[in-house]
Gaussian input, Z-matrix of N, CA and C with variables (Angstrom, degrees):
# hf/3-21g

backbone

0 1
 N
 C     1     B1
 C     2     B2     1     A1
 N     3     B3     2     A2     1     D1
 C     4     B4     3     A3     2     D2
 C     5     B5     4     A4     3     D3
 N     6     B6     5     A5     4     D4
 C     7     B7     6     A6     5     D5
 C     8     B8     7     A7     6     D6
 N     9     B9     8     A8     7     D7
 C    10    B10     9     A9     8     D8
 C    11    B11    10    A10     9     D9
 N    12    B12    11    A11    10    D10
 C    13    B13    12    A12    11    D11
 C    14    B14    13    A13    12    D12
 N    15    B15    14    A14    13    D13
 C    16    B16    15    A15    14    D14
 C    17    B17    16    A16    15    D15
 N    18    B18    17    A17    16    D16
 C    19    B19    18    A18    17    D17
 C    20    B20    19    A19    18    D18
 N    21    B21    20    A20    19    D19
 C    22    B22    21    A21    20    D20
 C    23    B23    22    A22    21    D21
 N    24    B24    23    A23    22    D22
 C    25    B25    24    A24    23    D23
 C    26    B26    25    A25    24    D24
 N    27    B27    26    A26    25    D25
 C    28    B28    27    A27    26    D26
 C    29    B29    28    A28    27    D27
 N    30    B30    29    A29    28    D28
 C    31    B31    30    A30    29    D29
 C    32    B32    31    A31    30    D30
 N    33    B33    32    A32    31    D31
 C    34    B34    33    A33    32    D32
 C    35    B35    34    A34    33    D33
 N    36    B36    35    A35    34    D34
 C    37    B37    36    A36    35    D35
 C    38    B38    37    A37    36    D36
 N    39    B39    38    A38    37    D37
 C    40    B40    39    A39    38    D38
 C    41    B41    40    A40    39    D39
 N    42    B42    41    A41    40    D40
 C    43    B43    42    A42    41    D41
 C    44    B44    43    A43    42    D42
 N    45    B45    44    A44    43    D43
 C    46    B46    45    A45    44    D44
 C    47    B47    46    A46    45    D45
 N    48    B48    47    A47    46    D46
 C    49    B49    48    A48    47    D47
 C    50    B50    49    A49    48    D48
 N    51    B51    50    A50    49    D49
 C    52    B52    51    A51    50    D50
 C    53    B53    52    A52    51    D51
 N    54    B54    53    A53    52    D52
 C    55    B55    54    A54    53    D53
 C    56    B56    55    A55    54    D54
 N    57    B57    56    A56    55    D55
 C    58    B58    57    A57    56    D56
 C    59    B59    58    A58    57    D57
 N    60    B60    59    A59    58    D58
 C    61    B61    60    A60    59    D59
 C    62    B62    61    A61    60    D60
 N    63    B63    62    A62    61    D61
 C    64    B64    63    A63    62    D62
 C    65    B65    64    A64    63    D63
 N    66    B66    65    A65    64    D64
 C    67    B67    66    A66    65    D65
 C    68    B68    67    A67    66    D66
 N    69    B69    68    A68    67    D67
 C    70    B70    69    A69    68    D68
 C    71    B71    70    A70    69    D69
 N    72    B72    71    A71    70    D70
 C    73    B73    72    A72    71    D71
 C    74    B74    73    A73    72    D72
 N    75    B75    74    A74    73    D73
 C    76    B76    75    A75    74    D74
 C    77    B77    76    A76    75    D75
 N    78    B78    77    A77    76    D76
 C    79    B79    78    A78    77    D77
 C    80    B80    79    A79    78    D78
 N    81    B81    80    A80    79    D79
 C    82    B82    81    A81    80    D80
 C    83    B83    82    A82    81    D81
 N    84    B84    83    A83    82    D82
 C    85    B85    84    A84    83    D83
 C    86    B86    85    A85    84    D84
 N    87    B87    86    A86    85    D85
 C    88    B88    87    A87    86    D86
 C    89    B89    88    A88    87    D87
 N    90    B90    89    A89    88    D88
 C    91    B91    90    A90    89    D89
 C    92    B92    91    A91    90    D90
 N    93    B93    92    A92    91    D91
 C    94    B94    93    A93    92    D92
 C    95    B95    94    A94    93    D93
 N    96    B96    95    A95    94    D94
 C    97    B97    96    A96    95    D95
 C    98    B98    97    A97    96    D96
 N    99    B99    98    A98    97    D97
 C   100   B100    99    A99    98    D98
 C   101   B101   100   A100    99    D99
 N   102   B102   101   A101   100   D100
 C   103   B103   102   A102   101   D101
 C   104   B104   103   A103   102   D102
 N   105   B105   104   A104   103   D103
 C   106   B106   105   A105   104   D104
 C   107   B107   106   A106   105   D105
 N   108   B108   107   A107   106   D106
 C   109   B109   108   A108   107   D107
 C   110   B110   109   A109   108   D108
 N   111   B111   110   A110   109   D109
 C   112   B112   111   A111   110   D110
 C   113   B113   112   A112   111   D111
 N   114   B114   113   A113   112   D112
 C   115   B115   114   A114   113   D113
 C   116   B116   115   A115   114   D114
 N   117   B117   116   A116   115   D115
 C   118   B118   117   A117   116   D116
 C   119   B119   118   A118   117   D117
 N   120   B120   119   A119   118   D118
 C   121   B121   120   A120   119   D119
 C   122   B122   121   A121   120   D120
 N   123   B123   122   A122   121   D121
 C   124   B124   123   A123   122   D122
 C   125   B125   124   A124   123   D123
 N   126   B126   125   A125   124   D124
 C   127   B127   126   A126   125   D125
 C   128   B128   127   A127   126   D126
 N   129   B129   128   A128   127   D127
 C   130   B130   129   A129   128   D128
 C   131   B131   130   A130   129   D129
 N   132   B132   131   A131   130   D130
 C   133   B133   132   A132   131   D131
 C   134   B134   133   A133   132   D132
 N   135   B135   134   A134   133   D133
 C   136   B136   135   A135   134   D134
 C   137   B137   136   A136   135   D135
 N   138   B138   137   A137   136   D136
 C   139   B139   138   A138   137   D137
 C   140   B140   139   A139   138   D138
 N   141   B141   140   A140   139   D139
 C   142   B142   141   A141   140   D140
 C   143   B143   142   A142   141   D141
 N   144   B144   143   A143   142   D142
 C   145   B145   144   A144   143   D143
 C   146   B146   145   A145   144   D144
 N   147   B147   146   A146   145   D145
 C   148   B148   147   A147   146   D146
 C   149   B149   148   A148   147   D147
 N   150   B150   149   A149   148   D148
 C   151   B151   150   A150   149   D149
 C   152   B152   151   A151   150   D150
 N   153   B153   152   A152   151   D151
 C   154   B154   153   A153   152   D152
 C   155   B155   154   A154   153   D153
 N   156   B156   155   A155   154   D154
 C   157   B157   156   A156   155   D155
 C   158   B158   157   A157   156   D156
 N   159   B159   158   A158   157   D157
 C   160   B160   159   A159   158   D158
 C   161   B161   160   A160   159   D159
 N   162   B162   161   A161   160   D160
 C   163   B163   162   A162   161   D161
 C   164   B164   163   A163   162   D162
 N   165   B165   164   A164   163   D163
 C   166   B166   165   A165   164   D164
 C   167   B167   166   A166   165   D165
 N   168   B168   167   A167   166   D166
 C   169   B169   168   A168   167   D167
 C   170   B170   169   A169   168   D168
 N   171   B171   170   A170   169   D169
 C   172   B172   171   A171   170   D170
 C   173   B173   172   A172   171   D171
 N   174   B174   173   A173   172   D172
 C   175   B175   174   A174   173   D173
 C   176   B176   175   A175   174   D174
 N   177   B177   176   A176   175   D175
 C   178   B178   177   A177   176   D176
 C   179   B179   178   A178   177   D177
 N   180   B180   179   A179   178   D178
 C   181   B181   180   A180   179   D179
 C   182   B182   181   A181   180   D180
 N   183   B183   182   A182   181   D181
 C   184   B184   183   A183   182   D182
 C   185   B185   184   A184   183   D183
 N   186   B186   185   A185   184   D184
 C   187   B187   186   A186   185   D185
 C   188   B188   187   A187   186   D186
 N   189   B189   188   A188   187   D187
 C   190   B190   189   A189   188   D188
 C   191   B191   190   A190   189   D189
 N   192   B192   191   A191   190   D190
 C   193   B193   192   A192   191   D191
 C   194   B194   193   A193   192   D192
 N   195   B195   194   A194   193   D193
 C   196   B196   195   A195   194   D194
 C   197   B197   196   A196   195   D195
 N   198   B198   197   A197   196   D196
 C   199   B199   198   A198   197   D197
 C   200   B200   199   A199   198   D198
 N   201   B201   200   A200   199   D199
 C   202   B202   201   A201   200   D200
 C   203   B203   202   A202   201   D201
 N   204   B204   203   A203   202   D202
 C   205   B205   204   A204   203   D203
 C   206   B206   205   A205   204   D204
 N   207   B207   206   A206   205   D205
 C   208   B208   207   A207   206   D206
 C   209   B209   208   A208   207   D207
 N   210   B210   209   A209   208   D208
 C   211   B211   210   A210   209   D209
 C   212   B212   211   A211   210   D210
 N   213   B213   212   A212   211   D211
 C   214   B214   213   A213   212   D212
 C   215   B215   214   A214   213   D213
 N   216   B216   215   A215   214   D214
 C   217   B217   216   A216   215   D215
 C   218   B218   217   A217   216   D216
 N   219   B219   218   A218   217   D217
 C   220   B220   219   A219   218   D218
 C   221   B221   220   A220   219   D219
 N   222   B222   221   A221   220   D220
 C   223   B223   222   A222   221   D221
 C   224   B224   223   A223   222   D222
 N   225   B225   224   A224   223   D223
 C   226   B226   225   A225   224   D224
 C   227   B227   226   A226   225   D225
 N   228   B228   227   A227   226   D226
 C   229   B229   228   A228   227   D227
 C   230   B230   229   A229   228   D228
 N   231   B231   230   A230   229   D229
 C   232   B232   231   A231   230   D230
 C   233   B233   232   A232   231   D231
 N   234   B234   233   A233   232   D232
 C   235   B235   234   A234   233   D233
 C   236   B236   235   A235   234   D234
 N   237   B237   236   A236   235   D235
 C   238   B238   237   A237   236   D236
 C   239   B239   238   A238   237   D237
 N   240   B240   239   A239   238   D238
 C   241   B241   240   A240   239   D239
 C   242   B242   241   A241   240   D240
 N   243   B243   242   A242   241   D241
 C   244   B244   243   A243   242   D242
 C   245   B245   244   A244   243   D243
 N   246   B246   245   A245   244   D244
 C   247   B247   246   A246   245   D245
 C   248   B248   247   A247   246   D246
 N   249   B249   248   A248   247   D247
 C   250   B250   249   A249   248   D248
 C   251   B251   250   A250   249   D249
 N   252   B252   251   A251   250   D250
 C   253   B253   252   A252   251   D251
 C   254   B254   253   A253   252   D252
 N   255   B255   254   A254   253   D253
 C   256   B256   255   A255   254   D254
 C   257   B257   256   A256   255   D255
 N   258   B258   257   A257   256   D256
 C   259   B259   258   A258   257   D257
 C   260   B260   259   A259   258   D258
 N   261   B261   260   A260   259   D259
 C   262   B262   261   A261   260   D260
 C   263   B263   262   A262   261   D261
 N   264   B264   263   A263   262   D262
 C   265   B265   264   A264   263   D263
 C   266   B266   265   A265   264   D264
 N   267   B267   266   A266   265   D265
 C   268   B268   267   A267   266   D266
 C   269   B269   268   A268   267   D267
 N   270   B270   269   A269   268   D268
 C   271   B271   270   A270   269   D269
 C   272   B272   271   A271   270   D270
 N   273   B273   272   A272   271   D271
 C   274   B274   273   A273   272   D272
 C   275   B275   274   A274   273   D273
 N   276   B276   275   A275   274   D274
 C   277   B277   276   A276   275   D275
 C   278   B278   277   A277   276   D276
 N   279   B279   278   A278   277   D277
 C   280   B280   279   A279   278   D278
 C   281   B281   280   A280   279   D279
 N   282   B282   281   A281   280   D280
 C   283   B283   282   A282   281   D281
 C   284   B284   283   A283   282   D282
 N   285   B285   284   A284   283   D283
 C   286   B286   285   A285   284   D284
 C   287   B287   286   A286   285   D285
 N   288   B288   287   A287   286   D286
 C   289   B289   288   A288   287   D287
 C   290   B290   289   A289   288   D288
 N   291   B291   290   A290   289   D289
 C   292   B292   291   A291   290   D290
 C   293   B293   292   A292   291   D291
 N   294   B294   293   A293   292   D292
 C   295   B295   294   A294   293   D293
 C   296   B296   295   A295   294   D294
 N   297   B297   296   A296   295   D295
 C   298   B298   297   A297   296   D296
 C   299   B299   298   A298   297   D297
 N   300   B300   299   A299   298   D298
 C   301   B301   300   A300   299   D299
 C   302   B302   301   A301   300   D300
 N   303   B303   302   A302   301   D301
 C   304   B304   303   A303   302   D302
 C   305   B305   304   A304   303   D303
 N   306   B306   305   A305   304   D304
 C   307   B307   306   A306   305   D305
 C   308   B308   307   A307   306   D306
 N   309   B309   308   A308   307   D307
 C   310   B310   309   A309   308   D308
 C   311   B311   310   A310   309   D309
 N   312   B312   311   A311   310   D310
 C   313   B313   312   A312   311   D311
 C   314   B314   313   A313   312   D312
 N   315   B315   314   A314   313   D313
 C   316   B316   315   A315   314   D314
 C   317   B317   316   A316   315   D315

   B1=1.4504
   B2=1.5289
   B3=1.2989
   B4=1.4579
   B5=1.5270
   B6=1.2952
   B7=1.4539
   B8=1.5225
   B9=1.3310
   B10=1.4581
   B11=1.5169
   B12=1.3317
   B13=1.4596
   B14=1.5146
   B15=1.3332
   B16=1.4668
   B17=1.5166
   B18=1.3220
   B19=1.4636
   B20=1.5252
   B21=1.3256
   B22=1.4676
   B23=1.5192
   B24=1.3171
   B25=1.4549
   B26=1.5270
   B27=1.3137
   B28=1.4575
   B29=1.5181
   B30=1.3088
   B31=1.4569
   B32=1.5228
   B33=1.3173
   B34=1.4571
   B35=1.5291
   B36=1.3201
   B37=1.4627
   B38=1.5305
   B39=1.3240
   B40=1.4562
   B41=1.5258
   B42=1.3200
   B43=1.4616
   B44=1.5236
   B45=1.3184
   B46=1.4601
   B47=1.5225
   B48=1.3127
   B49=1.4608
   B50=1.5257
   B51=1.3239
   B52=1.4652
   B53=1.5258
   B54=1.3204
   B55=1.4638
   B56=1.5356
   B57=1.3433
   B58=1.4655
   B59=1.5287
   B60=1.3232
   B61=1.4560
   B62=1.5100
   B63=1.3196
   B64=1.4665
   B65=1.5226
   B66=1.3355
   B67=1.4627
   B68=1.5286
   B69=1.3327
   B70=1.4604
   B71=1.5209
   B72=1.3341
   B73=1.4640
   B74=1.5256
   B75=1.3235
   B76=1.4616
   B77=1.5178
   B78=1.3203
   B79=1.4666
   B80=1.5225
   B81=1.3282
   B82=1.4599
   B83=1.5275
   B84=1.3296
   B85=1.4595
   B86=1.5160
   B87=1.3342
   B88=1.4591
   B89=1.5246
   B90=1.3190
   B91=1.4693
   B92=1.5259
   B93=1.3252
   B94=1.4653
   B95=1.5300
   B96=1.3493
   B97=1.4536
   B98=1.5149
   B99=1.3356
   B100=1.4581
   B101=1.5279
   B102=1.3247
   B103=1.4540
   B104=1.5218
   B105=1.3220
   B106=1.4542
   B107=1.5220
   B108=1.3205
   B109=1.4503
   B110=1.5162
   B111=1.3215
   B112=1.4582
   B113=1.5101
   B114=1.3187
   B115=1.4431
   B116=1.5070
   B117=1.3336
   B118=1.4517
   B119=1.5179
   B120=1.3347
   B121=1.4622
   B122=1.5273
   B123=1.3253
   B124=1.4583
   B125=1.5298
   B126=1.3293
   B127=1.4655
   B128=1.5367
   B129=1.3385
   B130=1.4524
   B131=1.5172
   B132=1.3380
   B133=1.4689
   B134=1.5109
   B135=1.3432
   B136=1.4622
   B137=1.5257
   B138=1.3277
   B139=1.4613
   B140=1.5163
   B141=1.3335
   B142=1.4621
   B143=1.5120
   B144=1.3158
   B145=1.4524
   B146=1.5179
   B147=1.3187
   B148=1.4636
   B149=1.5200
   B150=1.3217
   B151=1.4573
   B152=1.5228
   B153=1.3239
   B154=1.4645
   B155=1.5320
   B156=1.3281
   B157=1.4688
   B158=1.5318
   B159=1.3192
   B160=1.4603
   B161=1.5206
   B162=1.3279
   B163=1.4621
   B164=1.5215
   B165=1.3258
   B166=1.4673
   B167=1.5195
   B168=1.3287
   B169=1.4596
   B170=1.5238
   B171=1.2921
   B172=1.4604
   B173=1.5284
   B174=1.3418
   B175=1.4654
   B176=1.5263
   B177=1.3328
   B178=1.4644
   B179=1.5250
   B180=1.3254
   B181=1.4557
   B182=1.5124
   B183=1.3368
   B184=1.4612
   B185=1.5233
   B186=1.3232
   B187=1.4579
   B188=1.5217
   B189=1.3262
   B190=1.4584
   B191=1.5202
   B192=1.3427
   B193=1.4603
   B194=1.5170
   B195=1.3186
   B196=1.4670
   B197=1.5137
   B198=1.3186
   B199=1.4605
   B200=1.5233
   B201=1.3181
   B202=1.4708
   B203=1.5207
   B204=1.3277
   B205=1.4535
   B206=1.5151
   B207=1.3191
   B208=1.4712
   B209=1.5242
   B210=1.2989
   B211=1.4642
   B212=1.5145
   B213=1.3334
   B214=1.4536
   B215=1.5270
   B216=1.3097
   B217=1.4594
   B218=1.5239
   B219=1.3280
   B220=1.4596
   B221=1.5163
   B222=1.3107
   B223=1.4608
   B224=1.5216
   B225=1.3248
   B226=1.4619
   B227=1.5149
   B228=1.3189
   B229=1.4555
   B230=1.5212
   B231=1.3204
   B232=1.4621
   B233=1.5220
   B234=1.3274
   B235=1.4535
   B236=1.5189
   B237=1.3450
   B238=1.4682
   B239=1.5258
   B240=1.3342
   B241=1.4644
   B242=1.5164
   B243=1.3447
   B244=1.4539
   B245=1.5173
   B246=1.3194
   B247=1.4620
   B248=1.5211
   B249=1.3235
   B250=1.4596
   B251=1.5204
   B252=1.3362
   B253=1.4742
   B254=1.5232
   B255=1.3234
   B256=1.4530
   B257=1.5173
   B258=1.3182
   B259=1.4666
   B260=1.5181
   B261=1.3149
   B262=1.4529
   B263=1.5227
   B264=1.3159
   B265=1.4628
   B266=1.5221
   B267=1.3247
   B268=1.4535
   B269=1.5215
   B270=1.3165
   B271=1.4567
   B272=1.5199
   B273=1.3338
   B274=1.4581
   B275=1.5250
   B276=1.3303
   B277=1.4583
   B278=1.5184
   B279=1.3152
   B280=1.4606
   B281=1.5261
   B282=1.3216
   B283=1.4575
   B284=1.5165
   B285=1.3424
   B286=1.4636
   B287=1.5132
   B288=1.3076
   B289=1.4526
   B290=1.5198
   B291=1.3031
   B292=1.4635
   B293=1.5239
   B294=1.3276
   B295=1.4576
   B296=1.5206
   B297=1.3251
   B298=1.4574
   B299=1.5229
   B300=1.3304
   B301=1.4672
   B302=1.5267
   B303=1.3302
   B304=1.4624
   B305=1.5190
   B306=1.3267
   B307=1.4772
   B308=1.5232
   B309=1.3268
   B310=1.4758
   B311=1.5114
   B312=1.3109
   B313=1.4714
   B314=1.5267
   B315=1.3624
   B316=1.4566
   B317=1.4268
   A1=108.46
   A2=116.14
   A3=121.71
   A4=110.39
   A5=114.85
   A6=120.87
   A7=108.90
   A8=117.68
   A9=120.80
   A10=113.48
   A11=116.79
   A12=120.65
   A13=108.83
   A14=116.28
   A15=121.61
   A16=108.31
   A17=116.51
   A18=122.56
   A19=110.06
   A20=116.13
   A21=123.00
   A22=112.75
   A23=116.13
   A24=121.98
   A25=109.69
   A26=114.73
   A27=121.35
   A28=107.00
   A29=116.56
   A30=121.82
   A31=108.68
   A32=116.60
   A33=122.03
   A34=106.46
   A35=118.71
   A36=119.66
   A37=114.95
   A38=118.53
   A39=121.05
   A40=109.28
   A41=116.10
   A42=121.22
   A43=111.34
   A44=115.64
   A45=122.92
   A46=104.89
   A47=116.92
   A48=121.51
   A49=108.57
   A50=115.78
   A51=122.29
   A52=109.64
   A53=115.53
   A54=122.42
   A55=111.78
   A56=115.07
   A57=121.62
   A58=112.75
   A59=116.55
   A60=121.47
   A61=115.46
   A62=117.56
   A63=119.73
   A64=113.06
   A65=116.44
   A66=122.15
   A67=105.94
   A68=115.77
   A69=121.34
   A70=108.49
   A71=116.19
   A72=119.02
   A73=110.85
   A74=114.68
   A75=123.75
   A76=107.72
   A77=116.07
   A78=121.16
   A79=110.70
   A80=114.09
   A81=121.18
   A82=107.58
   A83=115.00
   A84=121.82
   A85=108.94
   A86=116.09
   A87=122.41
   A88=109.87
   A89=116.21
   A90=120.68
   A91=112.77
   A92=118.05
   A93=120.34
   A94=112.46
   A95=116.87
   A96=121.16
   A97=114.29
   A98=117.93
   A99=119.82
   A100=110.38
   A101=114.99
   A102=122.24
   A103=109.60
   A104=115.34
   A105=122.32
   A106=106.75
   A107=115.10
   A108=119.73
   A109=107.54
   A110=115.39
   A111=119.99
   A112=107.53
   A113=115.50
   A114=116.33
   A115=114.77
   A116=113.48
   A117=123.89
   A118=110.12
   A119=115.33
   A120=121.71
   A121=106.97
   A122=115.52
   A123=121.90
   A124=109.62
   A125=117.51
   A126=119.83
   A127=112.97
   A128=114.03
   A129=121.81
   A130=109.63
   A131=115.14
   A132=122.04
   A133=108.89
   A134=116.04
   A135=121.51
   A136=109.94
   A137=115.51
   A138=121.43
   A139=108.26
   A140=116.60
   A141=122.55
   A142=110.07
   A143=116.75
   A144=122.58
   A145=109.59
   A146=116.04
   A147=120.96
   A148=110.31
   A149=115.75
   A150=121.95
   A151=106.77
   A152=114.54
   A153=121.71
   A154=108.60
   A155=117.82
   A156=120.25
   A157=109.96
   A158=116.80
   A159=122.13
   A160=110.84
   A161=114.89
   A162=121.98
   A163=106.23
   A164=116.36
   A165=122.19
   A166=109.11
   A167=115.80
   A168=121.87
   A169=108.48
   A170=117.06
   A171=121.78
   A172=107.46
   A173=115.98
   A174=118.75
   A175=112.90
   A176=117.45
   A177=121.62
   A178=108.04
   A179=115.88
   A180=120.15
   A181=112.13
   A182=115.39
   A183=120.49
   A184=109.56
   A185=114.84
   A186=121.04
   A187=109.07
   A188=114.82
   A189=121.76
   A190=106.65
   A191=116.01
   A192=121.11
   A193=110.02
   A194=114.98
   A195=121.91
   A196=107.28
   A197=116.28
   A198=122.46
   A199=108.92
   A200=116.76
   A201=121.47
   A202=109.98
   A203=116.11
   A204=121.86
   A205=114.52
   A206=116.97
   A207=121.71
   A208=108.60
   A209=116.88
   A210=120.91
   A211=113.78
   A212=117.22
   A213=118.90
   A214=113.04
   A215=114.45
   A216=122.78
   A217=107.43
   A218=116.98
   A219=121.57
   A220=108.74
   A221=116.05
   A222=121.89
   A223=109.59
   A224=115.52
   A225=122.25
   A226=108.41
   A227=115.57
   A228=121.98
   A229=109.39
   A230=116.40
   A231=121.60
   A232=110.00
   A233=115.95
   A234=121.63
   A235=113.96
   A236=117.48
   A237=120.96
   A238=109.30
   A239=115.64
   A240=119.83
   A241=109.59
   A242=115.09
   A243=121.19
   A244=108.83
   A245=115.58
   A246=122.80
   A247=109.56
   A248=115.73
   A249=122.01
   A250=107.61
   A251=118.26
   A252=119.90
   A253=111.68
   A254=115.90
   A255=120.75
   A256=110.62
   A257=116.00
   A258=122.29
   A259=111.38
   A260=115.75
   A261=122.56
   A262=107.97
   A263=116.57
   A264=121.32
   A265=108.69
   A266=114.42
   A267=119.64
   A268=109.66
   A269=114.84
   A270=122.44
   A271=107.02
   A272=115.88
   A273=120.45
   A274=108.21
   A275=116.02
   A276=122.48
   A277=109.32
   A278=115.72
   A279=122.59
   A280=105.79
   A281=116.33
   A282=120.40
   A283=113.15
   A284=117.14
   A285=120.22
   A286=110.06
   A287=116.11
   A288=121.04
   A289=111.38
   A290=116.13
   A291=122.79
   A292=107.98
   A293=116.66
   A294=121.16
   A295=108.21
   A296=116.54
   A297=122.31
   A298=108.64
   A299=116.18
   A300=119.19
   A301=111.54
   A302=114.06
   A303=123.74
   A304=105.82
   A305=116.31
   A306=121.53
   A307=109.06
   A308=115.76
   A309=122.45
   A310=108.58
   A311=116.93
   A312=122.45
   A313=110.46
   A314=114.62
   A315=119.77
   A316=112.57
   D1=131.76
   D2=-179.68
   D3=-68.55
   D4=148.62
   D5=177.26
   D6=-67.74
   D7=140.33
   D8=-177.58
   D9=-101.85
   D10=-8.74
   D11=-179.64
   D12=-153.01
   D13=143.48
   D14=177.90
   D15=-120.60
   D16=135.68
   D17=-179.06
   D18=-106.00
   D19=150.56
   D20=172.74
   D21=52.73
   D22=55.59
   D23=179.52
   D24=-123.13
   D25=163.12
   D26=171.03
   D27=-105.20
   D28=128.04
   D29=179.87
   D30=-100.72
   D31=130.99
   D32=174.35
   D33=-91.23
   D34=108.51
   D35=-173.47
   D36=-71.37
   D37=-23.40
   D38=179.13
   D39=-69.30
   D40=122.81
   D41=-178.57
   D42=-74.71
   D43=148.74
   D44=167.21
   D45=-94.02
   D46=116.75
   D47=-175.80
   D48=-115.69
   D49=124.78
   D50=-177.97
   D51=-124.32
   D52=156.23
   D53=172.30
   D54=51.35
   D55=53.87
   D56=176.56
   D57=55.30
   D58=37.31
   D59=176.18
   D60=86.21
   D61=6.31
   D62=-179.26
   D63=-84.33
   D64=-12.46
   D65=171.66
   D66=-133.69
   D67=123.21
   D68=-177.33
   D69=-133.00
   D70=131.90
   D71=178.11
   D72=-138.50
   D73=161.56
   D74=174.75
   D75=-128.29
   D76=148.48
   D77=-178.89
   D78=-102.72
   D79=145.30
   D80=170.94
   D81=-126.10
   D82=139.17
   D83=-178.79
   D84=-113.39
   D85=137.72
   D86=-179.41
   D87=-103.01
   D88=157.89
   D89=-177.04
   D90=-63.03
   D91=-22.48
   D92=178.31
   D93=-83.72
   D94=3.02
   D95=178.64
   D96=94.47
   D97=-7.38
   D98=179.89
   D99=-77.32
   D100=163.50
   D101=-175.91
   D102=-137.79
   D103=144.71
   D104=171.05
   D105=-132.52
   D106=155.64
   D107=168.51
   D108=-122.18
   D109=153.79
   D110=175.67
   D111=-140.78
   D112=146.44
   D113=-177.22
   D114=-175.68
   D115=-162.93
   D116=-174.32
   D117=-124.01
   D118=143.22
   D119=173.53
   D120=-125.53
   D121=118.43
   D122=179.33
   D123=-87.29
   D124=164.27
   D125=-177.87
   D126=-52.49
   D127=136.68
   D128=-179.91
   D129=149.46
   D130=-177.77
   D131=178.04
   D132=-122.72
   D133=134.57
   D134=-172.58
   D135=-140.00
   D136=154.67
   D137=175.09
   D138=-123.26
   D139=131.71
   D140=178.27
   D141=-124.68
   D142=138.30
   D143=172.80
   D144=-96.44
   D145=153.16
   D146=178.73
   D147=-118.25
   D148=146.76
   D149=168.85
   D150=-98.69
   D151=-67.56
   D152=176.33
   D153=-86.83
   D154=159.92
   D155=172.67
   D156=-58.56
   D157=147.97
   D158=-179.35
   D159=-129.27
   D160=142.75
   D161=170.24
   D162=-115.14
   D163=116.98
   D164=-179.17
   D165=-103.78
   D166=112.58
   D167=177.85
   D168=-98.76
   D169=125.45
   D170=178.51
   D171=-90.41
   D172=119.28
   D173=-176.09
   D174=-106.47
   D175=-13.59
   D176=173.83
   D177=-159.53
   D178=149.40
   D179=-179.75
   D180=78.63
   D181=-161.15
   D182=178.70
   D183=-152.69
   D184=163.81
   D185=-179.98
   D186=-155.35
   D187=164.06
   D188=172.38
   D189=-113.31
   D190=140.03
   D191=-174.60
   D192=-133.88
   D193=139.69
   D194=171.55
   D195=-129.61
   D196=115.90
   D197=-179.18
   D198=-86.32
   D199=139.34
   D200=-178.91
   D201=-50.53
   D202=135.90
   D203=179.55
   D204=88.60
   D205=-9.79
   D206=177.22
   D207=-100.60
   D208=152.47
   D209=-178.19
   D210=-94.42
   D211=-18.13
   D212=-171.06
   D213=-113.52
   D214=150.32
   D215=171.10
   D216=-89.56
   D217=140.01
   D218=176.34
   D219=-124.01
   D220=145.42
   D221=178.40
   D222=-95.46
   D223=135.68
   D224=177.37
   D225=-125.34
   D226=131.67
   D227=-179.87
   D228=-117.46
   D229=172.18
   D230=178.88
   D231=-49.71
   D232=133.54
   D233=-179.82
   D234=93.54
   D235=-0.41
   D236=178.67
   D237=-116.59
   D238=171.21
   D239=179.14
   D240=-148.65
   D241=165.00
   D242=172.22
   D243=-139.31
   D244=151.36
   D245=179.52
   D246=-107.82
   D247=140.37
   D248=177.30
   D249=-122.90
   D250=128.39
   D251=178.76
   D252=-64.12
   D253=159.17
   D254=173.85
   D255=-68.20
   D256=156.68
   D257=179.99
   D258=51.66
   D259=47.43
   D260=-178.31
   D261=-137.68
   D262=-159.27
   D263=175.39
   D264=-158.98
   D265=168.55
   D266=174.99
   D267=-151.20
   D268=151.29
   D269=172.98
   D270=-102.18
   D271=137.95
   D272=179.12
   D273=-133.64
   D274=135.79
   D275=-179.54
   D276=-127.86
   D277=131.15
   D278=171.83
   D279=-113.58
   D280=119.23
   D281=-177.19
   D282=-81.73
   D283=-37.72
   D284=-179.06
   D285=-155.55
   D286=157.93
   D287=179.95
   D288=71.17
   D289=-161.33
   D290=-179.26
   D291=-122.55
   D292=132.38
   D293=174.58
   D294=-99.67
   D295=130.84
   D296=177.03
   D297=-108.39
   D298=143.16
   D299=-174.57
   D300=-145.17
   D301=161.37
   D302=167.87
   D303=-125.72
   D304=127.91
   D305=-179.79
   D306=-113.39
   D307=125.77
   D308=175.57
   D309=-107.04
   D310=142.16
   D311=-176.52
   D312=-111.55
   D313=146.95
   D314=174.55
   D315=95.50

């Protein structure tokens, strides 16, 4: 289950806006130097590249994901997550509604 609240963090108020506003996220920084982003994905299909490994926790809605090098699409719903290797990419599709997520790096 994804965490619903974070304590003692720094919030970066400037949004990261992708794909003409169809994917929007905000960053939070922790005192240990780690970072997470959280945001919304509106209906559509998108491709994201990774530098560091990512853990994407779906906290509302659902999406289909295909990680680079894999042949199959998998569906993820609220309460599930998927991992993406560093220096890779993934395709994500939201068919309807809004998908909310928390992304952890490293």
